[in-house]
C-alpha positions as CSV (number, residue, x, y, z in Angstrom):
1,M,-7.7,11.3,-5.2
2,A,-10.2,8.8,-3.8
3,R,-9.2,6.3,-1.2
4,F,-10.8,2.9,-1.4
5,E,-10.1,0.1,1.1
6,F,-11.6,-3.3,1.2
7,A,-15.3,-3.5,1.0
8,N,-15.3,-7.2,1.0
9,V,-12.5,-7.8,3.5
10,D,-12.6,-7.5,7.2
11,A,-9.7,-5.2,8.0
12,S,-8.9,-7.2,11.2
13,M,-7.9,-10.1,9.0
14,L,-5.1,-8.0,7.4
15,G,-3.2,-7.8,10.7
16,E,-2.1,-11.4,10.2
17,A,-1.5,-11.2,6.5
18,N,2.0,-11.9,5.1
19,A,4.2,-9.7,3.1
20,D,2.9,-11.2,-0.2
21,S,-0.7,-10.2,0.7
22,F,0.3,-6.6,1.2
23,F,2.4,-6.7,-2.0
24,E,-0.7,-7.8,-3.9
25,L,-2.7,-4.9,-2.4
26,G,0.0,-2.6,-3.6
27,M,-0.2,-4.1,-7.1
28,M,-4.0,-3.7,-7.1
29,Y,-3.7,0.0,-6.4
30,S,-0.7,0.7,-8.6
31,I,-2.3,-0.7,-11.7
32,G,-5.9,-0.2,-10.9
33,R,-6.8,-3.9,-10.7
34,S,-10.4,-4.1,-9.2
35,V,-9.9,-0.7,-7.7
36,P,-9.2,2.8,-9.1
37,T,-5.5,3.5,-9.5
38,D,-4.2,5.2,-6.4
39,F,-0.5,5.7,-6.0
40,V,-0.8,6.9,-2.4
41,S,-2.6,3.6,-1.4
42,A,-0.2,1.6,-3.5
43,H,2.8,3.2,-1.8
44,K,1.3,2.5,1.6
45,W,0.8,-1.2,0.9
46,F,4.2,-1.6,-0.8
47,N,5.7,0.1,2.3
48,I,4.0,-2.4,4.6
49,A,5.0,-5.3,2.4
50,A,8.6,-4.1,2.3
51,M,8.6,-3.8,6.1
52,R,7.4,-7.4,6.3
53,G,10.2,-8.6,4.0
54,N,9.0,-8.5,0.4
55,K,12.0,-7.3,-1.7
56,E,10.0,-6.6,-4.8
57,A,7.8,-4.2,-2.9
58,I,10.9,-2.1,-2.2
59,R,11.6,-1.7,-5.9
60,L,8.0,-1.0,-6.9
61,R,7.6,1.5,-4.0
62,Q,10.6,3.4,-5.4
63,E,9.1,3.2,-9.0
64,I,5.8,4.7,-8.0
65,A,7.4,7.3,-5.7
66,A,9.1,8.7,-8.8
67,Q,5.7,9.5,-10.1
68,M,4.4,11.0,-6.9
69,S,4.8,14.5,-5.3
70,E,6.5,14.8,-1.9
71,R,3.1,15.6,-0.4
72,E,1.7,12.3,-1.8
73,I,4.7,10.3,-0.5
74,A,4.3,11.9,2.9
75,A,0.6,11.0,2.9
76,A,1.4,7.4,2.0
77,Q,4.0,7.1,4.7
78,R,1.5,8.6,7.3
79,A,-1.1,6.1,6.1
80,A,1.3,3.2,6.5
81,R,2.3,4.3,10.0
82,A,-1.3,4.7,11.0
83,W,-2.3,1.3,9.6
84,L,0.6,-0.4,11.4
85,G,-0.2,1.4,14.6
86,A,-3.8,0.2,14.4
87,H,-2.9,-3.4,13.6
């Protein structure tokens, strides 16, 4: 599964983004809006949004997790931890 991040966005700007911004990133990847559908990336961004207080991200993270393997969920969780550690 391909991983795409933000070609037009400076990643350093995301460190200050709010929960809704991360939720929108999760939506982009979960439905393939402007990027290929990628549940691992969607789960990652929903996870970060949920940690920052977005309640809808919790629900959608659970929905897409039901369509993912345990390996994919673990990869998404590692990616979220790595992103948080870097920002």
